[in-house]
LUMNU-711657 format. One record per residue (C-alpha): x, y, z; residue in three letters. Coordinates in pm, whole numbers, plus 50000, padded with zeros to 5 digits. Each point is the difference from the previous one (the first is absolute). Example, Ala and Ser with C-alpha at 12.3 -4.5 7.8 and 13.67 -1.06 7.14 Angstrom:
// residues 2
PT, 51230, 49550, 50780, ala
PT, 50137, 50344, 49934, ser
END
This chain:
// residues 197
PT, 18305, 11671, 94766, met
PT, 49828, 50298, 50155, arg
PT, 50069, 50373, 50016, gly
PT, 50355, 50097, 50079, val
PT, 50198, 50276, 50149, leu
PT, 49873, 50343, 49909, arg
PT, 50224, 50307, 50027, leu
PT, 49971, 50355, 49891, his
PT, 50224, 50087, 49706, ala
PT, 50330, 50143, 50110, gly
PT, 49988, 49855, 50354, leu
PT, 50363, 49967, 50140, arg
PT, 50090, 49825, 50316, val
PT, 50353, 49985, 50130, met
PT, 50157, 49749, 50227, phe
PT, 50352, 50022, 50141, ala
PT, 50216, 49697, 49926, leu
PT, 50233, 49843, 50254, arg
PT, 50369, 50064, 49969, asn
PT, 49983, 50179, 49662, thr
PT, 49846, 50349, 50056, gly
PT, 49824, 49937, 49669, met
PT, 49627, 50043, 49979, gln
PT, 49777, 49807, 49758, pro
PT, 49685, 50172, 49866, ser
PT, 49663, 49847, 49909, phe
PT, 49788, 50093, 49698, arg
PT, 49706, 49858, 49823, pro
PT, 50111, 49781, 49705, ala
PT, 49964, 50137, 49648, ala
PT, 49916, 49806, 49676, lys
PT, 50373, 50057, 49910, ala
PT, 50086, 49766, 50291, asp
PT, 49811, 49703, 49844, ala
PT, 50320, 49804, 49897, arg
PT, 50161, 50049, 50338, leu
PT, 49671, 49906, 50181, leu
PT, 49977, 49674, 49800, ala
PT, 50360, 49910, 50116, ala
PT, 49927, 50090, 50355, leu
PT, 49674, 49811, 50011, val
PT, 50183, 49697, 49858, asn
PT, 50276, 50031, 50261, phe
PT, 49736, 50019, 50279, ala
PT, 49808, 49706, 49860, gly
PT, 50304, 49782, 49966, glu
PT, 49934, 49936, 49632, gly
PT, 49636, 49927, 50034, leu
PT, 49890, 50314, 49811, pro
PT, 50221, 49913, 49705, leu
PT, 49851, 49649, 50002, tyr
PT, 49643, 50146, 49992, leu
PT, 50087, 50257, 49738, trp
PT, 50138, 49728, 49779, glu
PT, 49659, 49834, 50014, lys
PT, 49824, 50325, 49912, leu
PT, 50230, 50088, 49709, ala
PT, 49827, 50041, 49665, gln
PT, 50163, 49874, 49677, arg
PT, 50330, 50170, 49949, gly
PT, 49997, 50158, 50348, glu
PT, 50265, 49919, 50264, thr
PT, 49917, 49952, 50373, ala
PT, 50187, 50325, 50084, trp
PT, 49790, 50193, 49745, glu
PT, 49685, 49871, 50174, val
PT, 50133, 50112, 50337, gly
PT, 50083, 50351, 49859, ile
PT, 49659, 50026, 49836, arg
PT, 49835, 49908, 50323, arg
PT, 50201, 50253, 50192, ala
PT, 49892, 50269, 49751, glu
PT, 49637, 49931, 50052, arg
PT, 49776, 50269, 50155, glu
PT, 49815, 49757, 50214, glu
PT, 50050, 49662, 50157, gly
PT, 50199, 49905, 50317, ser
PT, 50330, 49995, 49807, phe
PT, 50003, 50337, 49841, ser
PT, 50242, 50293, 50032, tyr
PT, 49712, 50197, 50165, arg
PT, 50015, 49768, 50293, asn
PT, 50372, 49999, 50059, ala
PT, 50223, 50222, 50217, ile
PT, 50365, 50036, 49880, met
PT, 50279, 50058, 50244, ile
PT, 50302, 50197, 49866, glu
PT, 50344, 49993, 50129, tyr
PT, 50287, 50227, 49876, gln
PT, 49744, 50145, 49763, glu
PT, 49939, 49663, 49834, gln
PT, 49693, 49778, 50017, pro
PT, 50110, 49714, 50229, ala
PT, 49690, 49801, 50100, gly
PT, 49621, 49994, 50038, cys
PT, 49706, 49925, 50222, leu
PT, 49657, 49881, 49892, ile
PT, 49731, 49937, 50261, gly
PT, 49633, 50015, 50068, tyr
PT, 49742, 49973, 50276, glu
PT, 49861, 49656, 50092, ile
PT, 49638, 50069, 50086, pro
PT, 49842, 49930, 50344, asp
PT, 49801, 49720, 49845, ala
PT, 50190, 49861, 49698, pro
PT, 49807, 49859, 49703, asp
PT, 49956, 49623, 49988, pro
PT, 50231, 49828, 49746, ile
PT, 49817, 49938, 49675, gly
PT, 50005, 49665, 49827, ser
PT, 50152, 50161, 49685, asp
PT, 50320, 50108, 50186, met
PT, 50300, 49807, 49851, pro
PT, 50133, 49738, 50243, pro
PT, 50341, 50156, 50021, met
PT, 49851, 50307, 50169, phe
PT, 49750, 49832, 50234, val
PT, 50261, 49960, 50293, pro
PT, 50106, 50359, 49959, leu
PT, 49648, 50126, 50014, gln
PT, 49927, 49772, 50304, gln
PT, 50292, 50158, 50183, leu
PT, 49885, 50358, 49911, glu
PT, 49661, 49917, 50136, asn
PT, 50156, 49907, 50328, leu
PT, 50121, 50363, 50038, ala
PT, 49688, 50219, 49985, pro
PT, 50026, 50372, 50075, ala
PT, 50376, 50006, 49920, thr
PT, 50205, 50182, 49746, trp
PT, 50148, 49731, 49775, tyr
PT, 50349, 50045, 49852, val
PT, 49968, 49832, 49663, asn
PT, 50341, 50097, 49864, val
PT, 50301, 50138, 50175, leu
PT, 50321, 49986, 49799, ala
PT, 50336, 50176, 49972, val
PT, 50243, 49967, 49713, leu
PT, 50302, 49787, 50082, pro
PT, 50246, 50285, 49961, gln
PT, 49808, 50201, 50266, tyr
PT, 49966, 49723, 50258, arg
PT, 50157, 50021, 50344, arg
PT, 49932, 50378, 50011, gln
PT, 49692, 49988, 50220, gly
PT, 49755, 50065, 49714, leu
PT, 49795, 49682, 50071, gly
PT, 49970, 50118, 50364, thr
PT, 49893, 50343, 49874, ala
PT, 49738, 49842, 49774, leu
PT, 49866, 49791, 50289, leu
PT, 49982, 50315, 50217, ser
PT, 49805, 50172, 49722, phe
PT, 49763, 49701, 49988, ala
PT, 49956, 50023, 50376, asp
PT, 49913, 50368, 49975, glu
PT, 49760, 49942, 49711, thr
PT, 49812, 49727, 50201, gly
PT, 49995, 50215, 50306, arg
PT, 49866, 50303, 49809, ser
PT, 49729, 49787, 49847, met
PT, 49889, 49876, 50351, gly
PT, 50094, 49650, 49927, lys
PT, 50062, 49766, 50297, arg
PT, 50329, 49871, 49853, gly
PT, 50205, 49918, 49697, met
PT, 50028, 49667, 49831, ser
PT, 50223, 49837, 49731, val
PT, 50026, 49649, 49860, ile
PT, 50345, 49855, 49922, val
PT, 50105, 49662, 49866, ser
PT, 50107, 49701, 50209, asp
PT, 49999, 49902, 50372, val
PT, 49634, 49965, 50106, asp
PT, 49632, 50014, 49952, thr
PT, 49861, 49928, 49648, arg
PT, 50162, 49772, 49733, pro
PT, 50090, 50157, 49670, met
PT, 49827, 49889, 49685, val
PT, 50275, 50025, 49751, lys
PT, 49884, 49853, 49666, glu
PT, 50309, 50039, 49793, ala
PT, 50151, 50293, 50192, trp
PT, 50345, 49907, 50137, val
PT, 50068, 50120, 50357, asn
PT, 50173, 49834, 50295, glu
PT, 49724, 50108, 50245, gly
PT, 49725, 49768, 50119, glu
PT, 49761, 50232, 50186, asn
PT, 49858, 50343, 50005, trp
PT, 50035, 50188, 50320, val
PT, 49786, 50283, 50133, leu
PT, 50178, 50256, 50216, leu
PT, 49805, 50263, 50198, thr
PT, 50113, 50287, 50223, lys
PT, 49798, 50234, 50232, thr
PT, 50044, 50358, 49898, val
END
């Protein structure tokens, strides 16, 4: 995956939440957030990340340890450096990871694992958008408007970068069949969603 959200350290953006009067805050993720980021990425990916991390595990390493190690990296699309945390009631409650899809996406290489080909095909159908790769809120903080706040943040990010829209891929309903290998999921297709900003 390509470059992701870049923010200046210490950036704080506030959104008012409906019916509560509480305001979440946004901050760049820190290395100390790696364990939580791994859990949030797995929530957003409906178990696919854990499945993939299990395949990457070295001898004596658990899938969760792989996810945490990857979140602690200084580079790569899944790195704490590319994540924005949303805090609610002074606690980390969710995250957003996204990146720009270029105006002319790269062709899909023959070395791409088959499981990822349909996802990359869909990304390539949304050139010049800001792609939401991960958007997740912990279960205990759901129904508080935090997902809506994260989507608003994503909208603003895409708009500020001059992107023509926002895009996201979710499982099921339409468009490209999933290649599952041994991953267990009830979905059958990947779906590309776009929105003009």
